[in-house]
C-alpha positions as CSV (number, residue, x, y, z in Angstrom):
1,X,0.9,-52.4,96.7
2,X,2.7,-51.0,93.6
3,X,0.8,-52.7,90.6
4,X,3.7,-52.5,88.7
5,X,5.2,-55.1,91.0
6,X,2.3,-57.2,90.4
7,X,2.5,-56.9,87.0
8,X,6.0,-57.8,86.5
9,X,5.8,-60.7,88.8
10,X,3.1,-62.0,86.4
11,X,4.7,-61.1,83.1
12,X,7.3,-63.3,84.1
13,X,5.8,-65.8,85.7
14,X,3.3,-66.6,83.3
15,X,6.2,-66.4,80.6
16,X,7.7,-69.4,82.5
17,X,4.2,-71.8,82.5
18,X,4.0,-70.3,78.7
19,X,7.2,-71.8,77.7
20,X,6.7,-75.0,80.1
21,X,2.8,-75.3,78.1
22,X,4.5,-75.0,74.8
23,X,7.0,-77.7,75.7
24,X,4.2,-79.9,76.9
25,X,2.2,-78.7,73.1
26,X,4.9,-80.0,71.1
27,X,5.8,-83.3,72.9
28,X,4.7,-85.7,69.9
29,X,2.2,-88.7,71.2
30,X,5.2,-91.1,70.5
31,X,7.9,-89.5,72.7
32,X,5.3,-89.1,75.6
33,X,5.9,-92.4,77.5
34,X,9.5,-93.3,76.7
35,X,12.5,-94.3,78.7
36,X,12.7,-90.6,78.9
37,X,9.3,-90.4,80.9
38,X,8.5,-86.5,79.5
39,X,4.8,-86.7,81.2
40,X,6.1,-87.2,84.3
41,X,8.6,-84.7,84.4
42,X,5.8,-82.5,83.2
43,X,3.7,-83.7,85.8
44,X,6.4,-83.3,88.7
45,X,6.7,-79.9,87.3
46,X,2.6,-78.7,87.1
47,X,2.3,-80.9,90.9
48,X,4.8,-78.8,92.3
49,X,3.3,-75.3,90.9
50,X,0.3,-75.7,92.3
51,X,1.3,-76.8,95.8
52,X,4.0,-74.0,95.7
53,X,1.2,-71.4,94.9
54,X,-1.3,-73.1,98.1
55,X,-0.8,-70.5,100.6
56,X,-1.9,-72.5,103.5
57,X,0.7,-75.8,102.4
58,X,-1.0,-78.1,105.1
59,X,-4.2,-77.7,102.8
60,X,-2.9,-78.6,99.3
61,X,-4.6,-81.4,97.8
62,X,-4.3,-81.2,93.6
63,X,-7.0,-81.4,91.7
64,X,-8.9,-84.9,90.2
65,X,-7.3,-87.1,88.8
66,X,-4.1,-86.3,90.5
67,X,-3.0,-87.9,93.9
68,X,-0.4,-86.9,96.4
69,X,2.2,-89.7,95.1
70,X,5.1,-87.0,94.7
71,X,4.8,-86.5,98.3
72,X,5.6,-90.3,98.7
73,X,8.2,-90.5,96.0
74,X,6.0,-93.0,93.7
75,X,5.1,-92.8,90.2
76,X,1.5,-92.2,90.0
77,X,-0.7,-95.1,89.4
78,X,-0.9,-94.4,85.4
79,X,0.4,-92.4,82.4
80,X,-1.3,-89.0,82.7
81,X,-2.5,-87.8,78.9
82,X,-1.3,-85.0,77.3
83,X,-4.8,-83.2,78.0
84,X,-4.7,-83.6,81.3
85,X,-1.6,-82.3,82.1
86,X,-3.0,-79.2,79.5
87,X,-5.9,-78.8,81.9
88,X,-3.8,-79.0,85.2
89,X,-1.1,-76.5,83.9
90,X,-4.3,-74.3,83.0
91,X,-5.9,-74.5,86.6
92,X,-2.3,-73.6,87.7
93,X,-2.0,-70.7,85.6
94,X,-5.3,-69.4,86.7
95,X,-4.4,-70.2,90.4
96,X,-1.1,-68.1,90.1
97,X,-2.9,-65.4,88.0
98,X,-5.1,-65.1,91.1
99,X,-2.4,-65.1,93.9
100,X,-0.3,-62.6,92.1
101,X,-3.1,-60.2,91.0
102,X,-3.8,-60.0,95.0
103,X,-0.7,-59.6,96.7
104,X,-0.1,-56.5,98.8
105,X,3.4,-55.6,100.2
106,X,2.5,-57.0,103.4
107,X,1.3,-60.5,101.8
108,X,4.4,-61.1,100.3
109,X,6.0,-61.0,103.7
110,X,4.1,-63.6,105.1
111,X,6.2,-67.0,105.5
112,X,5.0,-69.8,103.5
113,X,6.3,-72.8,105.7
114,X,5.9,-76.3,104.5
115,X,4.5,-78.9,106.6
116,X,7.7,-80.5,107.8
117,X,8.8,-76.8,108.7
118,X,11.7,-77.5,106.0
119,X,10.8,-74.9,103.8
120,X,10.0,-71.9,105.3
121,X,10.1,-68.7,103.0
122,X,8.3,-65.0,102.5
123,X,5.6,-65.2,100.1
124,X,7.7,-63.2,97.3
125,X,10.4,-66.1,97.8
126,X,8.3,-69.1,97.5
127,X,6.9,-67.3,94.1
128,X,10.1,-66.9,92.9
129,X,11.6,-70.4,93.8
130,X,8.5,-71.6,92.3
131,X,9.5,-69.7,89.0
132,X,13.0,-71.1,89.0
133,X,11.4,-74.7,89.4
134,X,9.2,-74.5,86.6
135,X,11.9,-72.5,84.5
136,X,14.4,-75.7,85.3
137,X,11.5,-78.4,84.5
138,X,10.6,-76.2,81.2
139,X,14.4,-76.1,79.9
140,X,14.7,-79.9,80.6
141,X,11.1,-80.7,78.8
142,X,12.9,-78.7,75.9
143,X,16.5,-80.4,75.9
144,X,14.4,-83.7,75.9
145,X,12.9,-82.4,72.9
146,X,15.9,-81.1,70.8
147,X,17.7,-84.5,71.3
148,X,14.2,-86.8,70.2
149,X,12.9,-84.7,67.6
150,X,15.7,-82.0,67.0
151,X,13.2,-79.0,68.2
152,X,12.1,-76.7,70.9
153,X,9.4,-74.0,71.7
154,X,11.1,-70.5,71.4
155,X,11.8,-68.3,74.4
156,X,9.2,-66.5,75.7
157,X,10.3,-63.2,77.0
158,X,7.1,-62.1,78.9
159,X,3.6,-63.2,79.5
160,X,1.2,-62.9,76.5
161,X,-2.5,-62.3,78.6
162,X,-3.7,-62.2,82.2
163,X,-4.8,-65.9,82.1
């Protein structure tokens, strides 16, 4: 595949992940576990980032200490710490970079189908869907930060590096 497509996809997807990271990093400890559930919104986003990057969804399993609680619509058994979510974000960043860097034109056209069959997308479309989901939640977290501490991270126009 023309390497410029891979670079462009990573440039924008990576920027979305950086925006999510910046929001998580800016959240003060006293805002982490309030009624807004900042930590949970961040976790939800990271969980589905990981899931949508799994090219065979039926094999998906998040890394420890995370569980499949998002699939049964229940809260995790405990509040995850900021560093745990930053570690999960880094895991996802590397997974995303490796996936995008190895894509071919043929791979972009393959199907990504969840277990129930309710989501049936090309790999290109699930990547765009996933990036939009990350950006949606990064914006949500930025709004919560603006409302609670009157501050929010700046826009990231392009990823700063490979991983």
